[in-house]
N, C-alpha and C positions, 0 to 999 in steps of 0.2 A: 137069726138077728132077734137078741132081745134087749129091749128098752127099759131102761131101769128109774126109778125116782128119786132123787137124791135132793137134799138140800138140808141146811145146819140151822139148828139155834143151838147157841152159847151161851154164857153168861160174861158181860162185859161191864166197865163201869160205866155206866150213865149220869149224867150231870143234870140233865133237864128232862120232864116228864117222865119218870122211869115207869113202866106200867110191870105187871106179873111177868116172871119168864123161868123157862127150864134151866137146870143146872149141865145138862148135858147134850149132846147131838141130837138133833132130829131130822126129819127127812121129807121132801117132799115133790123134786122137780125131775124133769127127764133124765136121766144118765145111760145113754146106749152105750153098748157093746156093736160098733157096726161094721160087719164084715161082708156087706151089701151095698150097691150102687144108691140106695136106697137115701135120699137126702132130706133134711128137715129144712125146709124154708121159711116157716113163719111158725111162731107160738105167742099166745096171748092167753096168761096168766092171772087169775086174781084170786086173793085169799080175804074173806071177809069175816072180820076177828069180834065177834061179839063178848064183851067183856063188863055184860053186866052186873054178873056174877061174879065178879072178879075176885072175891076171897076163895072161894071155893073151887071155881071150876071157870075157864074160856071156850067158849064155843067157836070151832074154826071152819067156814064152809069154804071148802077149794074147787074152782072150776078152772079147767086147763082145756084149752083148744090149740091143737097141734096140728100143722098142715106139712107133709110129705110128699116126696113126689119119687118115682120110679122110673128111670129113663129107659133100661132097657128090656123088661121083662114084669108081667104080670108074675106078683108073688106073692106066696102065704108065709106069714111069719109069726113066731108067739113074741107077745108083749108081754112084761112082765114087770110089775109095778109094785114095789116095796113100800109099805108105809112104817114107820117109826113103832117103838114100841111106846112113846110119850102121846101118840094119837090114839084114842080109842074112835075108832073107826065105825059109824053106824051102817052095818051092811046092808039094811033096809033104804038108804039112801044114796047108794054105790050108780051111778050113770056110767057106763061105759059105753060110745058109740063109735062106729066108723061108718064117714060118709052119711051120717043122719041115721043111720041104721041100729038097732041096739043088738050089743053082739055076748053071747053067754060066753059066761067068764068061770073061772074057778076061782075062790075065794081059800085062801091056803093061810093056816095060823102057825106058825114055829113057836117052839121052845126054843130055851136060851142055847141049848146043847145044838141042835138043828141048827140055830143060826149062825153058830160059829163053826161048824161042819163045813155050810153054805159057804162062806168067806174064805177059806183058806184058797190060797193061789190066784183070787182075782182082782187084789189091789184094792176092794171096797169092802169097805167095814159093817158086813152082813150082820154082824151082833147085834146092832141099832133096832135091827128092822124084826118084827113079829109077824106082821100080816104082808102078804102078797097076791095080788091079785095077777091070773095070768090067763090070758085069750089069743085063741088064734085069730089073726085079721088078714083082711085081702087088701093086696096096696097092686090097684090098677096100673099098667104103664101108660107112660106119658101123660099122664094126668095129675091133679093136686088131690090128696086122700088127706081128708080130715079126722083126726081121732078128737073126739071130746069126751073129758071127764069129769065127773064132778062127784064129790060125796061130802059129808057133814061130821065133823069129830069134835069129841071134847078133850081137853087138855085139864086134868085136875092139876089145881093152882094151890093150893091152900100152904104147901110148903116152900113156897117159893116166893124170889122177890121183884122181878121183872120179867119180861118178854122180848126177846130180841129173836128173831125169823129171817136168815138169810135164806135167799135162794140161790144158789149154786149152781149156775150155766155149764153145765157140760161138752156143750156143742165144739167147743175148740180143738178139743180132744178128737171125733169123729167126724166133723161133717165138713167135706172138702170145699162145698161152696157157700156164700154167705147166709147167713140165718137173721130174720128180723125177730124181734123178741121184747115184749112188751108184759112186764109184770106190775100187778097194783098191790098194795095191802091198805083197806079199806076199814 
């Protein structure tokens, strides 16, 4: 199973309180391809957006807590979390934990051609990604398993007009059971 992080920022007309934005897609929430019995039962996600220096850059702190359940077996799986080419993820700020324990992960930086090749046949536009975190995690049988991910990033904003972040929930495609999800933008 590979879990993918995916959300979109796009340019739309805003009639009140416009803020800085990107002109192309951006990514940031879980988008799994699930071929197991693992179910995501809850997700709590928070984006803290600091626009103090809005003419030059926007600082974004991402914090996500995802609860999974595996009903039939204890399993190891690879988690892949892609970041958009618009987020400059600060590697030293990444915290990746499973059930409260730090996880070893590999940070992979792709060039444009590698990202295009990766997207072929998947239905997911990987060409927007440049950085991925890979980690092998352990899901315990018949218990809630909590994956916590946080990172700081910077969005260079000197050439954009306003910022709109859309959090795309991909769960309807792959989770058979209900999922409770809370998303906050602060």
